[in-house]
C-alpha positions as CSV (number, residue, x, y, z in Angstrom):
1,M,37.3,-5.6,-46.0
2,S,36.0,-5.5,-49.5
3,L,37.3,-4.9,-53.0
4,V,35.7,-1.8,-54.4
5,G,35.7,-0.6,-57.9
6,F,34.8,2.8,-59.2
7,F,34.1,3.0,-63.0
8,D,33.4,6.1,-65.0
9,I,32.8,6.8,-68.8
10,L,35.4,9.0,-70.2
11,G,34.3,12.3,-71.9
12,T,30.7,12.3,-70.8
13,R,30.7,16.0,-69.7
14,E,32.1,17.1,-73.0
15,S,29.8,14.8,-75.0
16,V,26.8,16.1,-73.1
17,M,27.7,19.8,-73.5
18,S,28.3,19.4,-77.2
19,D,25.0,17.5,-77.7
20,R,26.8,14.2,-78.7
21,F,25.7,12.1,-75.8
22,S,22.5,10.1,-76.1
23,D,20.3,7.5,-74.5
24,T,22.1,4.9,-76.6
25,D,25.4,5.9,-75.1
26,I,24.2,5.3,-71.5
27,L,22.4,2.1,-72.5
28,E,25.6,0.6,-74.0
29,F,27.2,1.3,-70.7
30,V,24.5,0.0,-68.3
31,N,23.1,-3.0,-70.2
32,V,26.5,-4.7,-70.1
33,I,26.5,-4.2,-66.3
34,G,23.1,-5.8,-66.0
35,V,24.4,-8.9,-67.8
36,A,27.5,-9.0,-65.6
37,A,25.4,-8.7,-62.5
38,G,23.3,-11.6,-63.7
39,F,26.2,-14.0,-63.9
40,T,28.0,-12.8,-60.7
41,P,25.3,-12.7,-58.0
42,H,27.8,-12.5,-55.2
43,V,29.2,-9.2,-56.6
44,R,27.2,-6.0,-55.9
45,F,26.7,-3.4,-58.6
46,V,25.5,0.2,-58.2
47,V,25.0,2.3,-61.3
48,F,24.3,6.0,-61.3
49,S,24.6,8.5,-64.2
50,D,27.8,7.5,-66.1
51,S,29.4,5.7,-63.1
52,L,29.5,2.3,-61.6
53,I,30.5,1.0,-58.2
54,V,31.3,-2.7,-57.9
55,V,31.9,-4.4,-54.5
56,A,33.1,-7.9,-53.8
57,E,34.5,-9.8,-50.9
58,P,38.1,-11.1,-51.2
59,A,36.9,-14.6,-51.8
60,E,35.0,-13.4,-54.9
61,I,38.1,-11.9,-56.7
62,P,37.8,-14.4,-59.6
63,L,34.1,-13.4,-60.1
64,L,34.9,-9.7,-59.9
65,L,37.7,-10.1,-62.5
66,R,35.4,-12.1,-64.7
67,A,32.8,-9.4,-64.6
68,V,35.3,-6.6,-65.2
69,N,36.8,-8.5,-68.1
70,F,33.3,-9.1,-69.6
71,M,32.2,-5.4,-69.2
72,Y,35.4,-4.0,-70.7
73,G,35.3,-6.3,-73.6
74,N,31.8,-5.2,-74.4
75,W,32.4,-1.5,-73.7
76,F,35.4,-1.4,-76.0
77,S,33.5,-3.2,-78.8
78,E,30.9,-0.4,-78.5
79,L,33.5,2.3,-78.3
80,V,32.5,3.2,-74.7
81,Y,35.7,4.1,-73.0
82,V,35.7,3.6,-69.2
83,R,38.3,4.5,-66.7
84,A,38.4,2.6,-63.3
85,A,40.2,1.9,-60.1
86,I,39.8,-0.9,-57.6
87,S,40.8,-0.5,-54.0
88,C,40.5,-2.5,-50.8
89,G,38.7,-1.1,-47.8
90,D,35.5,-1.0,-45.8
91,V,32.1,-0.5,-47.4
92,H,28.8,0.0,-45.7
93,W,25.5,-0.6,-47.3
94,V,22.4,0.9,-45.5
95,D,19.8,-1.8,-46.1
96,D,17.2,-0.7,-43.6
97,T,14.1,-1.6,-45.5
98,S,11.8,-0.7,-42.6
99,C,12.5,3.1,-43.2
100,D,12.2,2.6,-47.0
101,K,8.5,1.4,-46.8
102,P,6.9,4.9,-47.2
103,F,9.1,5.6,-50.2
104,R,8.7,2.3,-52.2
105,R,5.5,3.5,-53.8
106,L,7.2,6.6,-55.3
107,P,8.0,5.8,-59.0
108,N,10.2,8.9,-59.2
109,L,12.6,7.8,-56.4
110,V,15.4,5.3,-56.6
111,Y,18.3,5.3,-54.1
112,T,21.1,3.1,-52.8
113,R,23.0,4.1,-49.7
114,I,26.7,3.1,-49.8
115,Y,29.7,4.6,-48.1
116,G,33.1,3.7,-46.8
117,K,36.9,4.3,-47.0
118,G,37.1,1.7,-49.8
119,L,34.7,3.6,-52.0
120,V,36.4,6.9,-51.3
121,T,39.8,5.4,-52.1
122,A,38.6,3.8,-55.4
123,Y,37.0,7.1,-56.4
124,Q,40.2,9.1,-55.7
125,L,42.3,6.5,-57.6
126,E,40.0,6.7,-60.6
127,Q,40.4,10.4,-60.9
């Protein structure tokens, strides 16, 4: 059983469609996540598009909360508004690196395989 957070930038679709979204906007979102991941190595982070998945074991709740507090403080200071939900449930990471070997040399492919009820619940709550 893990704690699973799903985070999403508010208003991205409208900003993109009205040509107000830029590389700077996404960098202000993801750079903070990189710093948080650096000081919480026992918490896992997955970033895609304007969304973030954070996974931690129950024993790591203080680290998870510290990372979330840090990220929100920085996002708000940069006027990046993020909605989130955290749930408790199972999460599965497919870490079979033997099947990844043929694809590691492809510079145009990055993927993370994660699924589980905890992730689905966090996503639904965030909506």
